[in-house]
N, C-alpha and C positions, 0 to 999 in steps of 0.2 A: 713232607721231607723235601729234599732239595738236590740239585745237581745230578740227576740221573740215578738217585739212590733207590727210589721206591715209587710206588704209585698210590695216590691217595684215593679213597672212596669219596665220591662226590657229595655224599650226604652225611650229616652228623649221626653218629651211632655210638651208643655207650656199650662197652664190652667189659667183662670181668675176667675172662679166661684166655682170650685170644692173645697170642704173642705178637709183639709189635717190633718192627725194625727193618733191617735192610735185607734185600735178597743178595746182591753182590755190590758192595760199594767199591769204587775204584781207589785203591791204595795210593795212587799217584796224585789224587786230588788234595790231600791234606797230610799234615804231619801226623804220625801215629799217636802222639800225645794228645793232639786235638781230637782225633777220631775217638780215642778212649773217653775223653771228657764228654763228647756229644752222646756216646752210647750211655754213659752214666746219667746224664741229664734225662734222657729218654726213659731210663729205668725208673727214675724217681717220678717222672710225669705219669708213667703207666702203672705205678704201684708194684714194681718188680717183675715186669713181663717183657723186658727188652731182650733183643737178640742182636748181635753184631755180625752182619754179613760182610765179608771183605774178599777182594780178589786182586790179581795183579794188574788188571785193566786191559782193554782190548780195542776200544773205539778211538782210533787215531783222529778222525775228523773232529770229534768233540774236544780232544786235547788241543788240536790246532786252533779251534775256534776260541777256546778260553785261555790259551797261552800256557797250558800245562806241559811240562817236560814229559814226552812219551818214551824217552829212552831209545836205545838202538835196537830193540827187539824184545821178544818174550823172555829170553834168558836174563837180560838185565832187569826187566821189571819183576821177574820172579825172585831175583836176588834182593831187590828192594823190598819185596813183600817178606822175604825171609828175615830181613833186618827189622822190619816193622812189627811183625807178630810178637816177638818176645816183649817188646815195649808195651803193646796193647794188652797182652795177656797179663803181664805183671801189674799194670795199673788197674785192670779190672778185677784182679784176684788178690788184692790186698798187699801187694809188694811195692817196692820203690825201685823200679828198674833204672839201670844206667846203660847207655848205648854210646858207642864211639866208632860206628862203622863209617864206611865211605859215603853213605847216603844220609843216615839219620844220627842225631846226637841227643842225648838226654842225660841228666845227672841226678840220680836218686830222686826221680820225679814223684811227687806225691799226688794222689787222687783223692782229695777231700772236698766234700763228703764222698765216701765210696759208694758203689752201687748198692741198691737194696739187696739184690741177690748176692749170695756169697760167692757163687761161681757163675757169673753172667756168661751165657753160651756164646761161643764164637763159631760162626759158620764160614768156612773157607770155600769159596766158589771157584770152579774151574771148568774148562772145556776140553776138547780133544777127542779121546777115544770113546767108543760106544760104552754104554753103562756096564756091561759084563766085563769088558776089559778094564775099565776103571776099578771095578770091584776087585779084580785079581791084583792089580797094582797096589790098591789100598791094603789088602791082606799082606802082601809082600813087605810093604813099609812097616806094618804093625809087627810082623815077625822080626824084622831087623831091629826095631826099637823095643822089643819085648813088651808090646802093648796088646791088650785084649781087643780084638776087632769089634766085639760086642759092645764096647764102651762108646763107640762112635755111631751117632745117628746118621743114617744115609738119607740124603735128600736129592731130588733131581727136578729140574725144570721141565715142564711139559709143553711149553710154548703158549700161544694164545688160544684160548678155548672158545669156540663158537658152537652153540648147541641149538638145533631146531628140530622140527618133526621130520624133515627130509634133508638130504644132502644138498638139493638145489636151493632150499631156503637158507641153509647154513652158508652156502657159497655166496649168495646174494648179500647176506648180512655181513659176512667177512669182507667182501669187496668194499662195501660202503664204509666200514670201520677203518680199513687200511688206506682208502683214498683220503679219508679225513686226516690221517696221520702222515700224509705224503708218501704213501706206499712204503711204509717202514719195512725193514728186512725181516721183522718177526713174522710176516705173512708166510714165510717159508716153513715156519715151525708149527703152523696151526694144526692141532690134532682134532680128530673127531668131526662129527657133523650131526648125527643123531646120538642120543644117549647110548644106544646099543653099540654104535661104532666106537665111541669113546671107551666104553667098558672093555671091548675087545683089545683096543690099543694099549690100555693102561694095565690090564691084568698081569702081564708078565713081570712088571716091576715088583709086585708083591712076592713073587716066587724067589727073588734073589735078595729080599730084605729091604727094599726101598718102599717105605710106607708114608713118607713125607713128600708129597708131590706138590710142586709150586706151579700154579697156573697164572698166566698173564691176562690182564683185562685192560687194554689201552682205551683212552678216551676216543669217542664218547662211550662211557661205561655201559656195558651190555648186561643189564640186570637180569634178563631172562636166562642168559647163560650162567651167570653166577648162581642163581637160584636152582636151576636144573642140575648143575654140577653137584651141589650138596644134597638135593632131595631125590634125584633119580640115579646119578652115577655112583656117588660115594657109597650108598647102602649096598649096591650090587658088588662093589669091589671088596667090601668088608664081609660079605656073606660067606 
């Protein structure tokens, strides 16, 4: 992928069931029509397993570096996202949307060939309140729109996962990884240390319906943590 949209696994790996796509793409980086076409191409390449993650954008330094308009604050960027979503949804779901807002324009835009999936999933990412408060707000929005909250899959990011046999070993590995990445801010989100620590930290998400957890693995990619997350932590959370 490109432009801060995702992280690639550093080795070739054939998959048949894993979904492929974005965690949270910055809506400000591209026109929504182009974003929909990119997601459609990925759907064809993956045999119908693409998912489009999109958000209002937050990283001002990146926008300044690339010369992208960052807007005058979160409210404006959220309004831009509000304009963009109907265009992307329409194109991905077999419609020919038209838009004439202050930010985006489109005229009966076609998306040919369409995605393989009849309803390519769109994941809207956001930050702000803690998870339980976000859940309350989501339910309120669903009630206002007469939508069943059960139709919406809940996901949440759990930060960068570093797993070792002891907390001291995990801290040493984490320090090396984040120094390699220029002490990136994700360091503050690092959950866990031992598998037992991580199970304790993540178990509450399941009690409120969050069963799709997104873990980060920055370069240099830590194969030990990836493997132990799936083989040691995941089974205990599913028990």
